[in-house]
KEPA-876646 format. One line per 10 residues: their letters; for each residue x, z, y of N, C-alpha, C, O. Coordinates in nm, 3 decimals, padded with zeros to 5 digits, always signed. Example, Ala and Ser with C-alpha at 12.3 -4.5 7.8 and 13.67 -1.06 7.14 Angstrom:
// residues 2
as> +01.319 +00.780 -00.569 +01.230 +00.780 -00.450 +01.320 +00.780 -00.330 +01.424 +00.846 -00.332 | +01.285 +00.708 -00.225 +01.367 +00.714 -00.106 +01.290 +00.787 +00.003 +01.341 +00.804 +00.114 .
This chain:
// residues 115
madesrpgve> -03.747 -00.093 -02.427 -03.690 -00.176 -02.323 -03.589 -00.092 -02.245 -03.619 +00.021 -02.206 | -03.472 -00.145 -02.223 -03.366 -00.072 -02.154 -03.389 -00.075 -02.003 -03.430 -00.177 -01.947 | -03.361 +00.037 -01.940 -03.372 +00.046 -01.795 -03.249 -00.018 -01.732 -03.136 +00.025 -01.757 | -03.271 -00.122 -01.651 -03.158 -00.194 -01.594 -03.097 -00.124 -01.473 -02.981 -00.149 -01.441 | -03.171 -00.038 -01.407 -03.115 +00.038 -01.296 -03.071 +00.173 -01.350 -03.154 +00.259 -01.379 | -02.944 +00.191 -01.363 -02.889 +00.311 -01.422 -02.828 +00.396 -01.309 -02.717 +00.369 -01.266 | -02.902 +00.497 -01.263 -02.856 +00.573 -01.148 -02.727 +00.651 -01.172 -02.657 +00.683 -01.076 | -02.693 +00.681 -01.296 -02.574 +00.759 -01.324 -02.446 +00.677 -01.331 -02.337 +00.734 -01.340 | -02.456 +00.545 -01.328 -02.339 +00.459 -01.342 -02.268 +00.444 -01.207 -02.331 +00.414 -01.106 | -02.138 +00.467 -01.208 -02.057 +00.451 -01.088 -01.966 +00.330 -01.109 -01.869 +00.339 -01.184 .
pervvfgagl> -01.995 +00.217 -01.043 -01.919 +00.094 -01.067 -01.769 +00.109 -01.044 -01.689 +00.050 -01.117 | -01.730 +00.187 -00.944 -01.586 +00.203 -00.917 -01.515 +00.267 -01.036 -01.404 +00.228 -01.073 | -01.581 +00.366 -01.096 -01.520 +00.434 -01.211 -01.517 +00.343 -01.333 -01.423 +00.347 -01.412 | -01.619 +00.260 -01.348 -01.621 +00.165 -01.459 -01.505 +00.067 -01.445 -01.433 +00.041 -01.542 | -01.486 +00.013 -01.324 -01.377 -00.081 -01.300 -01.243 -00.012 -01.319 -01.151 -00.070 -01.376 | -01.231 +00.111 -01.270 -01.105 +00.185 -01.284 -01.073 +00.208 -01.432 -00.960 +00.187 -01.476 | -01.174 +00.251 -01.508 -01.153 +00.274 -01.651 -01.117 +00.146 -01.725 -01.027 +00.144 -01.809 | -01.189 +00.038 -01.693 -01.158 -00.091 -01.757 -01.018 -00.137 -01.718 -00.946 -00.194 -01.800 | -00.981 -00.113 -01.593 -00.847 -00.148 -01.547 -00.739 -00.071 -01.622 -00.636 -00.127 -01.658 | -00.763 +00.058 -01.645 -00.667 +00.137 -01.722 -00.653 +00.084 -01.864 -00.542 +00.077 -01.918 .
mllglallad> -00.766 +00.048 -01.924 -00.759 -00.008 -02.059 -00.682 -00.139 -02.061 -00.599 -00.162 -02.150 | -00.708 -00.226 -01.962 -00.636 -00.353 -01.956 -00.487 -00.331 -01.931 -00.403 -00.401 -01.988 | -00.455 -00.235 -01.847 -00.314 -00.203 -01.822 -00.247 -00.155 -01.951 -00.135 -00.197 -01.983 | -00.315 -00.068 -02.023 -00.261 -00.020 -02.150 -00.240 -00.133 -02.250 -00.137 -00.139 -02.318 | -00.338 -00.222 -02.260 -00.325 -00.336 -02.350 -00.210 -00.428 -02.308 -00.134 -00.477 -02.392 | -00.197 -00.450 -02.178 -00.089 -00.535 -02.128 +00.047 -00.472 -02.157 +00.139 -00.542 -02.199 | +00.059 -00.342 -02.135 +00.186 -00.275 -02.165 +00.217 -00.277 -02.314 +00.333 -00.295 -02.353 | +00.116 -00.260 -02.397 +00.135 -00.267 -02.542 +00.182 -00.407 -02.582 +00.275 -00.421 -02.661 | +00.117 -00.509 -02.527 +00.156 -00.647 -02.558 +00.299 -00.675 -02.511 +00.372 -00.748 -02.578 | +00.338 -00.619 -02.397 +00.474 -00.637 -02.347 +00.575 -00.567 -02.437 +00.679 -00.623 -02.470 .
rtgwvdlvsy> +00.544 -00.444 -02.475 +00.638 -00.367 -02.557 +00.654 -00.425 -02.697 +00.761 -00.412 -02.756 | +00.551 -00.489 -02.749 +00.561 -00.548 -02.883 +00.617 -00.689 -02.880 +00.641 -00.748 -02.985 | +00.637 -00.744 -02.761 +00.695 -00.877 -02.748 +00.595 -00.990 -02.751 +00.634 -01.106 -02.755 | +00.467 -00.960 -02.750 +00.365 -01.064 -02.752 +00.357 -01.139 -02.621 +00.330 -01.259 -02.619 | +00.380 -01.068 -02.510 +00.367 -01.125 -02.377 +00.481 -01.073 -02.291 +00.524 -00.959 -02.307 | +00.532 -01.157 -02.201 +00.631 -01.113 -02.103 +00.555 -01.068 -01.978 +00.518 -01.150 -01.894 | +00.534 -00.938 -01.966 +00.451 -00.883 -01.860 +00.509 -00.908 -01.721 +00.434 -00.917 -01.624 | +00.639 -00.919 -01.710 +00.702 -00.940 -01.580 +00.651 -01.069 -01.516 +00.633 -01.074 -01.394 | +00.629 -01.172 -01.594 +00.582 -01.298 -01.538 +00.438 -01.290 -01.488 +00.398 -01.368 -01.401 | +00.359 -01.196 -01.541 +00.221 -01.180 -01.498 +00.204 -01.076 -01.387 +00.097 -01.068 -01.326 .
wrlwplllva> +00.305 -00.997 -01.361 +00.296 -00.889 -01.263 +00.263 -00.940 -01.123 +00.204 -00.867 -01.044 | +00.297 -01.061 -01.093 +00.271 -01.114 -00.959 +00.121 -01.133 -00.931 +00.082 -01.159 -00.818 | +00.038 -01.119 -01.033 -00.107 -01.131 -01.016 -00.175 -00.998 -00.987 -00.298 -00.991 -00.986 | -00.098 -00.890 -00.964 -00.156 -00.759 -00.942 -00.256 -00.755 -00.826 -00.349 -00.674 -00.833 | -00.243 -00.837 -00.720 -00.343 -00.829 -00.613 -00.486 -00.861 -00.659 -00.582 -00.827 -00.591 | -00.500 -00.925 -00.774 -00.634 -00.952 -00.826 -00.709 -00.822 -00.854 -00.833 -00.821 -00.854 | -00.637 -00.712 -00.877 -00.702 -00.582 -00.895 -00.772 -00.540 -00.766 -00.883 -00.486 -00.770 | -00.708 -00.565 -00.652 -00.771 -00.534 -00.523 -00.893 -00.622 -00.501 -00.996 -00.576 -00.451 | -00.881 -00.748 -00.537 -00.994 -00.840 -00.523 -01.111 -00.792 -00.609 -01.225 -00.788 -00.563 | -01.084 -00.754 -00.733 -01.190 -00.707 -00.823 -01.255 -00.581 -00.769 -01.377 -00.568 -00.771 .
lgvvkmarkk> -01.175 -00.487 -00.722 -01.229 -00.364 -00.666 -01.314 -00.394 -00.542 -01.419 -00.334 -00.521 | -01.267 -00.487 -00.461 -01.343 -00.527 -00.342 -01.477 -00.589 -00.377 -01.577 -00.561 -00.312 | -01.479 -00.672 -00.479 -01.603 -00.736 -00.522 -01.702 -00.631 -00.572 -01.821 -00.639 -00.543 | -01.652 -00.533 -00.647 -01.739 -00.426 -00.696 -01.797 -00.347 -00.578 -01.916 -00.314 -00.578 | -01.714 -00.317 -00.479 -01.763 -00.243 -00.362 -01.862 -00.326 -00.281 -01.957 -00.271 -00.226 | -01.841 -00.457 -00.273 -01.934 -00.542 -00.200 -02.069 -00.550 -00.270 -02.171 -00.573 -00.206 | -02.071 -00.530 -00.401 -02.196 -00.534 -00.476 -02.285 -00.415 -00.443 -02.407 -00.420 -00.463 | -02.225 -00.309 -00.392 -02.302 -00.192 -00.350 -02.334 -00.204 -00.202 -02.250 -00.248 -00.124 | -02.452 -00.166 -00.165 -02.494 -00.179 -00.026 -02.411 -00.091 +00.066 -02.386 -00.127 +00.181 | -02.367 +00.024 +00.017 -02.298 +00.121 +00.100 -02.155 +00.080 +00.136 -02.110 +00.113 +00.246 .
grgegawlaf> -02.083 +00.010 +00.050 -01.942 -00.016 +00.074 -01.907 -00.162 +00.097 -01.796 -00.204 +00.063 | -01.996 -00.240 +00.153 -01.971 -00.383 +00.166 -01.855 -00.414 +00.258 -01.772 -00.499 +00.226 | -01.846 -00.346 +00.372 -01.736 -00.373 +00.465 -01.601 -00.338 +00.405 -01.506 -00.415 +00.416 | -01.594 -00.222 +00.342 -01.471 -00.180 +00.277 -01.435 -00.274 +00.162 -01.318 -00.307 +00.143 | -01.535 -00.316 +00.087 -01.512 -00.408 -00.024 -01.462 -00.543 +00.024 -01.372 -00.602 -00.037 | -01.521 -00.592 +00.132 -01.476 -00.720 +00.187 -01.332 -00.710 +00.235 -01.253 -00.803 +00.216 | -01.298 -00.598 +00.297 -01.162 -00.578 +00.344 -01.064 -00.574 +00.226 -00.957 -00.634 +00.233 | -01.099 -00.503 +00.119 -01.012 -00.497 +00.001 -00.994 -00.636 -00.062 -00.883 -00.673 -00.101 | -01.102 -00.711 -00.073 -01.094 -00.846 -00.130 -01.006 -00.935 -00.042 -00.924 -01.012 -00.093 | -01.024 -00.927 +00.089 -00.942 -01.005 +00.183 -00.795 -00.968 +00.168 -00.709 -01.056 +00.159 .
lgllllgqsl> -00.767 -00.839 +00.166 -00.628 -00.794 +00.153 -00.569 -00.838 +00.019 -00.453 -00.878 +00.012 | -00.649 -00.829 -00.088 -00.602 -00.873 -00.219 -00.570 -01.022 -00.222 -00.469 -01.062 -00.279 | -00.655 -01.103 -00.159 -00.628 -01.247 -00.155 -00.505 -01.278 -00.070 -00.427 -01.366 -00.103 | -00.489 -01.204 +00.040 -00.371 -01.222 +00.125 -00.243 -01.187 +00.048 -00.145 -01.261 +00.054 | -00.245 -01.075 -00.023 -00.128 -01.034 -00.102 -00.105 -01.127 -00.220 +00.010 -01.150 -00.260 | -00.212 -01.181 -00.277 -00.196 -01.278 -00.385 -00.128 -01.404 -00.335 -00.041 -01.459 -00.402 | -00.168 -01.451 -00.218 -00.103 -01.568 -00.158 +00.045 -01.545 -00.135 +00.127 -01.635 -00.156 | +00.080 -01.424 -00.092 +00.221 -01.388 -00.071 +00.294 -01.381 -00.206 +00.405 -01.432 -00.219 | +00.231 -01.318 -00.304 +00.293 -01.299 -00.435 +00.317 -01.432 -00.506 +00.417 -01.447 -00.577 | +00.227 -01.527 -00.489 +00.242 -01.658 -00.553 +00.319 -01.757 -00.467 +00.336 -01.874 -00.504 .
hvlpfsqswp> +00.367 -01.711 -00.352 +00.444 -01.793 -00.258 +00.363 -01.912 -00.206 +00.418 -02.019 -00.180 | +00.232 -01.892 -00.192 +00.145 -01.996 -00.140 +00.132 -01.983 +00.011 +00.133 -02.083 +00.083 | +00.120 -01.860 +00.058 +00.101 -01.834 +00.200 +00.183 -01.712 +00.240 +00.137 -01.599 +00.224 | +00.304 -01.732 +00.292 +00.388 -01.618 +00.330 +00.329 -01.543 +00.449 +00.252 -01.598 +00.528 | +00.365 -01.416 +00.460 +00.314 -01.332 +00.568 +00.344 -01.390 +00.705 +00.265 -01.376 +00.798 | +00.459 -01.455 +00.719 +00.497 -01.509 +00.850 +00.402 -01.619 +00.897 +00.395 -01.648 +01.016 | +00.329 -01.679 +00.804 +00.234 -01.784 +00.841 +00.088 -01.739 +00.831 -00.002 -01.811 +00.874 | +00.065 -01.621 +00.775 -00.073 -01.580 +00.749 -00.132 -01.489 +00.856 -00.249 -01.451 +00.845 | -00.057 -01.453 +00.959 -00.110 -01.361 +01.059 -00.236 -01.413 +01.130 -00.318 -01.330 +01.170 | -00.256 -01.544 +01.148 -00.382 -01.587 +01.211 -00.507 -01.552 +01.129 -00.617 -01.548 +01.184 .
lfiiwagasv> -00.490 -01.526 +01.000 -00.604 -01.486 +00.919 -00.665 -01.355 +00.968 -00.785 -01.333 +00.954 | -00.583 -01.267 +01.027 -00.635 -01.142 +01.080 -00.724 -01.167 +01.202 -00.823 -01.096 +01.223 | -00.690 -01.266 +01.281 -00.775 -01.302 +01.395 -00.906 -01.362 +01.345 -01.013 -01.332 +01.397 | -00.896 -01.449 +01.244 -01.016 -01.507 +01.185 -01.103 -01.396 +01.126 -01.225 -01.397 +01.142 | -01.040 -01.302 +01.058 -01.113 -01.190 +00.998 -01.184 -01.107 +01.106 -01.300 -01.070 +01.089 | -01.115 -01.081 +01.215 -01.175 -01.003 +01.324 -01.296 -01.076 +01.381 -01.400 -01.014 +01.405 | -01.284 -01.206 +01.403 -01.396 -01.284 +01.454 -01.512 -01.287 +01.357 -01.628 -01.274 +01.398 | -01.484 -01.302 +01.229 -01.590 -01.303 +01.128 -01.658 -01.167 +01.121 -01.780 -01.159 +01.103 | -01.582 -01.061 +01.134 -01.637 -00.927 +01.130 -01.731 -00.902 +01.248 -01.840 -00.847 +01.231 | -01.688 -00.942 +01.367 -01.772 -00.925 +01.486 -01.900 -01.007 +01.472 -02.009 -00.958 +01.503 .
twtalrgrre> -01.887 -01.131 +01.427 -02.003 -01.218 +01.410 -02.099 -01.162 +01.305 -02.220 -01.158 +01.328 | -02.046 -01.118 +01.191 -02.129 -01.063 +01.085 -02.203 -00.939 +01.133 -02.322 -00.923 +01.105 | -02.134 -00.851 +01.204 -02.196 -00.729 +01.254 -02.308 -00.763 +01.353 -02.414 -00.701 +01.349 | -02.283 -00.860 +01.441 -02.385 -00.899 +01.538 -02.507 -00.959 +01.470 -02.620 -00.927 +01.506 | -02.486 -01.046 +01.372 -02.597 -01.108 +01.301 -02.675 -01.007 +01.217 -02.798 -01.012 +01.211 | -02.605 -00.918 +01.153 -02.670 -00.817 +01.070 -02.752 -00.723 +01.157 -02.864 -00.686 +01.120 | -02.699 -00.683 +01.271 -02.772 -00.594 +01.361 -02.896 -00.661 +01.415 -03.000 -00.596 +01.430 | -02.887 -00.788 +01.445 -03.001 -00.862 +01.499 -03.109 -00.876 +01.391 -03.228 -00.863 +01.420 | -03.068 -00.904 +01.268 -03.162 -00.921 +01.160 -03.234 -00.789 +01.128 -03.355 -00.788 +01.107 | -03.159 -00.678 +01.126 -03.219 -00.548 +01.097 -03.308 -00.501 +01.211 -03.406 -00.429 +01.189 .
gsdgr> -03.274 -00.542 +01.334 -03.351 -00.499 +01.450 -03.477 -00.581 +01.472 -03.568 -00.535 +01.542 | -03.484 -00.701 +01.415 -03.602 -00.786 +01.438 -03.703 -00.760 +01.327 -03.691 -00.813 +01.217 | -03.803 -00.678 +01.358 -03.905 -00.647 +01.259 -04.041 -00.705 +01.298 -04.144 -00.662 +01.247 | -04.040 -00.804 +01.387 -04.162 -00.873 +01.421 -04.243 -00.808 +01.531 -04.358 -00.845 +01.553 | -04.184 -00.713 +01.602 -04.259 -00.649 +01.712 -04.248 -00.727 +01.840 -04.304 -00.687 +01.942 .
C-alpha cells in the first residue's frame, strides 16, 4: 500500500517543474508550427493562479497563495480585456475587507476551544 502523505514532496517544486515542461512543449509546438503560441500568451496569468492554488493547499502559505491567485485572476482579466485596471481598483478594497474578515473569523475559531 502506498503512503499517501509523502513528506519529501514539495508542491511548489512539482508545479515549477511541470510548468517548465509545459513551457518547453509549448515552445516546441510553436517552433514546429503546430500552434501559434502568441495567441495563447495572454493566458500567462493562469500560472500565477495555479501557483496560488498550490500554496493555498498548504497550511503554511494560504495567505500568500490567495494573494497570488487573486493577482493572477486580476491580470487575466486585464490580459483578456474583460476587466481593465482602470475599473478593477475597487477589487483591492474588497480584498482588504475579505482579508480582515477572514483573519477575524479564523482568530475567533482558533481561540474558541470550549473554555
